[in-house]
Kinemage of the C-alpha trace (Angstrom):
@kinemage 1
@onewidth
@group {chain A} dominant
@subgroup {mainchain}
@vectorlist {calphas} color= white
{ca unk a 1} P 0.000 0.000 0.000
{ca unk a 2} L 1.282 3.414 -0.955
{ca unk a 3} L 1.799 5.803 1.923
{ca unk a 4} L 0.760 9.442 1.525
{ca unk a 5} L 2.897 12.224 2.948
{ca unk a 6} L 1.092 14.905 4.856
{ca unk a 7} L 2.555 18.435 4.953
{ca unk a 8} L 1.777 20.665 7.873
{ca unk a 9} L 0.300 24.010 6.802
{ca unk a 10} L -0.490 27.208 8.679
{ca unk a 11} L -3.925 27.420 10.155
{ca unk a 12} L -6.098 30.432 9.504
{ca unk a 13} L -5.556 31.653 13.048
{ca unk a 14} L -1.776 31.417 12.680
{ca unk a 15} L -1.901 33.405 9.430
{ca unk a 16} L -4.016 36.094 11.071
{ca unk a 17} L -1.555 36.308 13.964
{ca unk a 18} L 1.380 36.748 11.551
{ca unk a 19} L -0.487 39.448 9.613
{ca unk a 20} L -1.330 41.238 12.860
{ca unk a 21} L 2.314 41.169 13.955
{ca unk a 22} L 3.446 42.564 10.590
{ca unk a 23} L 0.840 45.337 10.902
{ca unk a 24} L 2.062 46.251 14.390
{ca unk a 25} L 5.697 46.332 13.250
{ca unk a 26} L 4.767 48.515 10.272
{ca unk a 27} L 2.864 50.904 12.547
{ca unk a 28} L 5.937 51.157 14.785
{ca unk a 29} L 8.374 51.620 11.913
{ca unk a 30} L 6.498 54.147 9.762
{ca unk a 31} L 6.846 57.074 12.221
{ca unk a 32} L 10.540 56.269 12.584
{ca unk a 33} L 10.983 56.259 8.809
{ca unk a 34} L 9.050 59.538 8.537
{ca unk a 35} L 11.274 61.119 11.178
{ca unk a 36} L 14.376 59.900 9.348
{ca unk a 37} L 13.106 61.424 6.100
{ca unk a 38} L 12.286 64.685 7.881
{ca unk a 39} L 15.754 64.733 9.430
{ca unk a 40} L 17.362 64.181 6.023
{ca unk a 41} L 15.320 67.035 4.537
{ca unk a 42} L 16.348 69.316 7.391
{ca unk a 43} L 20.029 68.497 6.782
{ca unk a 44} L 19.625 69.201 3.051
{ca unk a 45} L 17.836 72.488 3.773
{ca unk a 46} L 20.642 73.460 6.152
{ca unk a 47} L 23.209 72.658 3.459
{ca unk a 48} L 21.241 74.791 0.970
{ca unk a 49} L 21.294 77.797 3.272
{ca unk a 50} L 24.995 77.389 4.006
{ca unk a 51} L 25.718 77.359 0.274
{ca unk a 52} L 23.594 80.475 -0.157
{ca unk a 53} L 25.581 82.064 2.665
{ca unk a 54} L 28.795 81.381 0.733
{ca unk a 55} L 27.193 83.072 -2.267
{ca unk a 56} L 26.554 86.189 -0.191
{ca unk a 57} L 30.149 86.187 1.061
{ca unk a 58} L 31.473 85.975 -2.505
{ca unk a 59} L 29.183 88.842 -3.514
{ca unk a 60} L 30.532 90.933 -0.619
{ca unk a 61} L 34.125 90.319 -1.687
{ca unk a 62} L 33.335 91.424 -5.255
{ca unk a 63} L 31.194 94.469 -4.356
{ca unk a 64} L 33.136 96.597 -1.873
{ca unk a 65} L 31.778 94.699 1.134
{ca unk a 66} L 28.173 95.681 0.321
{ca unk a 67} L 25.239 93.297 0.649
{ca unk a 68} L 22.826 93.101 -2.271
{ca unk a 69} L 19.324 94.440 -1.747
{ca unk a 70} L 16.532 91.918 -1.421
{ca unk a 71} L 15.294 93.306 -4.739
{ca unk a 72} L 15.865 96.224 -7.072
{ca unk a 73} L 12.611 96.566 -8.992
{ca unk a 74} L 11.825 99.250 -11.561
{ca unk a 75} L 8.816 97.576 -13.183
{ca unk a 76} L 5.936 95.306 -12.241
{ca unk a 77} L 6.862 92.258 -14.336
{ca unk a 78} L 10.289 93.053 -15.772
{ca unk a 79} L 13.447 94.868 -14.767
{ca unk a 80} L 13.722 93.152 -11.401
{ca unk a 81} L 16.963 91.884 -9.882
{ca unk a 82} L 16.406 89.955 -6.672
{ca unk a 83} L 18.934 88.739 -4.118
{ca unk a 84} L 19.061 85.274 -5.682
{ca unk a 85} L 19.891 86.846 -9.053
{ca unk a 86} L 22.650 88.990 -7.543
{ca unk a 87} L 24.332 85.817 -6.241
{ca unk a 88} L 23.169 83.653 -9.167
{ca unk a 89} L 26.616 82.923 -10.593
{ca unk a 90} L 27.983 82.077 -7.127
{ca unk a 91} L 25.389 79.361 -6.424
{ca unk a 92} L 25.590 77.348 -9.625
{ca unk a 93} L 23.417 79.515 -11.880
{ca unk a 94} L 24.249 79.894 -15.562
{ca unk a 95} L 21.714 82.433 -16.889
{ca unk a 96} L 23.135 85.488 -18.656
{ca unk a 97} L 22.788 88.892 -16.929
{ca unk a 98} L 20.623 90.120 -19.829
{ca unk a 99} L 18.097 87.377 -19.008
{ca unk a 100} L 18.286 87.827 -15.246
{ca unk a 101} L 17.071 91.435 -15.295
{ca unk a 102} L 13.727 90.393 -16.796
{ca unk a 103} L 11.814 89.442 -13.653
{ca unk a 104} L 10.897 85.820 -12.909
{ca unk a 105} L 13.301 83.199 -14.212
{ca unk a 106} L 11.265 81.806 -17.102
{ca unk a 107} L 13.625 78.918 -17.783
{ca unk a 108} L 13.094 76.556 -14.866
{ca unk a 109} L 16.296 74.691 -15.771
{ca unk a 110} L 18.216 77.850 -14.898
{ca unk a 111} L 16.907 77.985 -11.312
{ca unk a 112} L 19.693 76.846 -8.940
{ca unk a 113} L 18.529 73.838 -6.940
{ca unk a 114} L 19.764 75.313 -3.655
{ca unk a 115} L 16.923 77.848 -3.761
{ca unk a 116} L 14.300 75.278 -2.746
{ca unk a 117} L 14.019 73.369 0.521
{ca unk a 118} L 13.346 69.653 -0.175
{ca unk a 119} L 10.531 69.695 2.401
{ca unk a 120} L 8.801 72.589 0.622
{ca unk a 121} L 6.444 70.400 -1.396
{ca unk a 122} L 3.188 72.382 -1.418
{ca unk a 123} L 2.635 73.198 -5.082
{ca unk a 124} L 0.583 76.382 -4.590
{ca unk a 125} L 1.990 79.083 -6.849
{ca unk a 126} L 1.147 82.213 -8.799
{ca unk a 127} L -0.493 81.698 -12.179
{ca unk a 128} L 2.455 83.119 -14.135
{ca unk a 129} L 5.024 80.750 -12.628
{ca unk a 130} L 5.149 77.061 -11.810
{ca unk a 131} L 6.258 74.980 -8.865
{ca unk a 132} L 9.733 74.155 -10.227
{ca unk a 133} L 10.522 77.889 -10.351
{ca unk a 134} L 9.786 78.281 -6.674
{ca unk a 135} L 12.173 79.678 -4.064
{ca unk a 136} L 11.929 78.685 -0.375
{ca unk a 137} L 14.076 81.413 1.184
{ca unk a 138} L 13.907 85.174 1.740
{ca unk a 139} L 16.192 87.895 3.084
{ca unk a 140} L 15.617 89.492 6.480
{ca unk a 141} L 13.693 92.680 5.637
{ca unk a 142} L 15.586 95.958 5.867
{ca unk a 143} L 12.947 98.433 4.724
{ca unk a 144} L 11.854 100.045 1.450
{ca unk a 145} L 13.161 103.014 -0.503
{ca unk a 146} L 11.821 104.444 -3.763
{ca unk a 147} L 14.928 106.463 -4.627
{ca unk a 148} L 18.245 104.580 -4.720
{ca unk a 149} L 20.056 107.823 -3.807
{ca unk a 150} L 18.227 108.275 -0.522
{ca unk a 151} L 19.645 106.953 2.773
{ca unk a 152} L 19.091 103.291 3.543
{ca unk a 153} L 15.886 102.712 5.522
{ca unk a 154} L 15.428 101.943 9.215
{ca unk a 155} L 11.992 100.313 9.713
{ca unk a 156} L 10.417 101.382 12.984
{ca unk a 157} L 13.607 103.382 13.758
{ca unk a 158} L 15.454 100.130 14.442
{ca unk a 159} L 18.172 98.753 12.123
{ca unk a 160} L 16.699 95.400 11.114
{ca unk a 161} L 17.925 93.186 8.277
{ca unk a 162} L 20.134 94.036 5.321
{ca unk a 163} L 17.420 93.066 2.809
{ca unk a 164} L 16.471 96.482 1.425
{ca unk a 165} L 13.670 96.648 -1.152
{ca unk a 166} L 14.588 99.304 -3.736
{ca unk a 167} L 11.509 100.165 -5.771
{ca unk a 168} L 11.818 103.318 -7.924
{ca unk a 169} L 9.241 102.093 -10.498
{ca unk a 170} L 10.799 104.281 -13.210
{ca unk a 171} L 11.315 101.615 -15.878
{ca unk a 172} L 15.096 101.920 -15.801
{ca unk a 173} L 17.455 98.952 -16.027
{ca unk a 174} L 18.482 97.914 -12.482
{ca unk a 175} L 22.221 98.080 -11.726
{ca unk a 176} L 24.427 95.089 -10.942
{ca unk a 177} L 26.286 97.254 -8.398
{ca unk a 178} L 23.354 98.436 -6.287
{ca unk a 179} L 23.380 100.373 -3.021
{ca unk a 180} L 23.285 98.214 0.086
{ca unk a 181} L 24.358 97.853 3.701
{ca unk a 182} L 28.027 97.419 4.520
{ca unk a 183} L 28.800 94.196 6.340
{ca unk a 184} L 30.141 96.322 9.206
{ca unk a 185} L 26.595 97.599 9.845
{ca unk a 186} L 25.769 94.234 11.425
{ca unk a 187} L 26.868 94.402 15.084
{ca unk a 188} L 26.203 90.743 15.869
{ca unk a 189} L 27.041 88.448 12.934
{ca unk a 190} L 26.329 85.261 14.900
{ca unk a 191} L 23.025 86.591 16.211
{ca unk a 192} L 21.500 88.357 13.186
{ca unk a 193} L 19.404 86.551 10.580
{ca unk a 194} L 20.464 86.994 6.958
{ca unk a 195} L 18.117 84.511 5.291
{ca unk a 196} L 15.102 82.508 6.451
{ca unk a 197} L 12.489 80.126 5.106
{ca unk a 198} L 9.368 81.793 3.711
{ca unk a 199} L 6.696 79.288 2.533
{ca unk a 200} L 4.738 81.317 -0.002
{ca unk a 201} L 3.396 80.612 -3.474
{ca unk a 202} L 4.608 84.022 -4.658
{ca unk a 203} L 8.148 83.275 -3.494
{ca unk a 204} L 9.443 82.449 -6.969
{ca unk a 205} L 13.039 82.641 -8.192
{ca unk a 206} L 13.591 86.135 -9.559
{ca unk a 207} L 10.306 87.549 -8.220
{ca unk a 208} L 10.622 90.674 -6.097
{ca unk a 209} L 7.519 89.976 -3.968
{ca unk a 210} L 8.049 88.509 -1.471
{ca unk a 211} L 11.816 88.221 -1.706
{ca unk a 212} L 12.074 89.317 1.929
{ca unk a 213} L 10.649 88.320 5.304
{ca unk a 214} L 9.607 90.829 7.973
{ca unk a 215} L 9.309 88.325 10.827
{ca unk a 216} L 7.589 85.179 12.071
{ca unk a 217} L 3.993 86.462 12.215
{ca unk a 218} L 1.171 85.550 12.542
{ca unk a 219} L 0.451 89.265 12.540
{ca unk a 220} L 2.141 91.760 10.231
{ca unk a 221} L 4.521 94.400 11.650
{ca unk a 222} L 3.237 97.920 11.190
{ca unk a 223} L 6.020 99.025 8.885
{ca unk a 224} L 5.549 100.503 5.459
{ca unk a 225} L 5.777 98.094 2.546
{ca unk a 226} L 4.855 94.753 4.143
{ca unk a 227} L 1.737 92.584 4.171
{ca unk a 228} L 0.765 89.010 5.021
{ca unk a 229} L 2.903 87.644 2.201
{ca unk a 230} L 5.968 88.957 4.038
{ca unk a 231} L 5.824 86.938 7.291
{ca unk a 232} L 6.381 83.243 7.899
{ca unk a 233} L 3.165 82.144 9.608
{ca unk a 234} L 0.373 84.448 8.467
{ca unk a 235} L -2.805 82.572 7.511
{ca unk a 236} L -4.184 83.506 4.082
{ca unk a 237} L -6.636 86.392 4.340
{ca unk a 238} L -8.140 85.662 0.928
{ca unk a 239} L -7.641 83.546 -2.150
{ca unk a 240} L -5.206 86.142 -3.485
{ca unk a 241} L -2.716 85.585 -0.668
{ca unk a 242} L -0.540 82.521 -1.152
{ca unk a 243} L 1.186 82.371 2.218
{ca unk a 244} L 0.900 78.743 3.330
{ca unk a 245} L 3.347 79.042 6.232
{ca unk a 246} L 0.729 78.272 8.851
{ca unk a 247} L -0.309 75.142 6.944
{ca unk a 248} L 3.237 73.915 6.415
{ca unk a 249} L 4.656 74.800 9.833
{ca unk a 250} L 5.605 71.147 10.192
{ca unk a 251} L 8.240 71.410 7.445
{ca unk a 252} L 10.899 70.905 10.109
{ca unk a 253} L 9.024 69.754 13.220
{ca unk a 254} L 7.418 73.177 13.821
{ca unk a 255} L 10.704 74.959 13.296
{ca unk a 256} L 12.373 76.881 10.493
{ca unk a 257} L 15.972 77.048 9.353
{ca unk a 258} L 17.724 80.407 9.663
{ca unk a 259} L 21.008 81.494 8.055
{ca unk a 260} L 23.038 83.967 10.111
{ca unk a 261} L 25.594 86.512 8.956
{ca unk a 262} L 28.531 84.472 10.220
{ca unk a 263} L 27.495 81.607 7.920
{ca unk a 264} L 26.012 79.177 10.445
{ca unk a 265} L 22.467 77.809 10.173
{ca unk a 266} L 20.181 77.078 13.131
{ca unk a 267} L 16.838 75.286 13.261
{ca unk a 268} L 14.671 77.314 15.640
{ca unk a 269} L 11.126 77.865 16.782
{ca unk a 270} L 10.052 81.279 15.457
{ca unk a 271} L 9.183 82.506 18.958
{ca unk a 272} L 12.784 81.865 20.006
{ca unk a 273} L 14.129 84.335 17.410
{ca unk a 274} L 12.390 87.529 18.546
{ca unk a 275} L 14.389 88.467 21.666
{ca unk a 276} L 12.672 91.139 23.769
{ca unk a 277} L 10.149 91.760 20.973
{ca unk a 278} L 7.321 89.495 19.912
{ca unk a 279} L 6.411 87.523 16.809
{ca unk a 280} L 4.413 90.454 15.398
{ca unk a 281} L 7.138 93.019 16.162
{ca unk a 282} L 10.367 91.016 16.217
{ca unk a 283} L 13.643 92.149 17.708
{ca unk a 284} L 16.426 89.796 18.801
{ca unk a 285} L 17.799 87.914 15.809
{ca unk a 286} L 15.801 90.065 13.382
{ca unk a 287} L 17.843 93.229 14.054
{ca unk a 288} L 21.471 94.195 13.495
{ca unk a 289} L 21.825 95.333 17.099
{ca unk a 290} L 23.240 93.429 20.036
{ca unk a 291} L 21.296 92.677 23.174
{ca unk a 292} L 17.688 93.260 22.116
């Protein structure tokens, strides 16, 4: 008589137990993997800002120790040179100066990759630019002037950032050697913000508005020339405002990366940057002064 071999198989209960264990392990591992990805994005964002800081230092050495303005704009859609254009050749850009003066960088392949944080993945943008042209960073606001010959501004009678917005609106071609703050104007290089993250759909490479940041928000400082587009955490007041900072505050675990004038980058809670001021009227790291 032929003997039959019997093979032991898993019972239904055993299979369900194995599936349950796999599900539990996956639930435990997914947050860890998400945190690892977030950490990697934060490191990449930090590296971006450090490279941008080197670009500013090279600009200083070539321009009599003067910082570039955040933007020099003489027209609404053309004749704009923003801070990222002034340092364009120092950060891997290859567009010609004749193309750079014409407002938004139309050729997305010409936008240096260091201008976008890898965690900045919300695709909201203005209708005349696309997501790949976006810029994640902005200069610390230094006030607005409409005549490049007038003295540099002091918003609220306090020397704030070096990011001056020069806006004569006369249709002239902006200069590649613009007026700006001397590096010696900054009293505390290790404690003064040069560049910060500004999650905003209008923050597009080559666009003058908003190429600067006036503080954390959520309110808007009462200085001339700023609105809700110009702070990090302002909620949109209407469909025309593309500030999504409040929605994307978790980009770096409810923190933002900040580049300082000495070249270091810190990941900080916005409320920890304002010193003796507040988030709607920042002092501390947002001014050139020591001890405020």
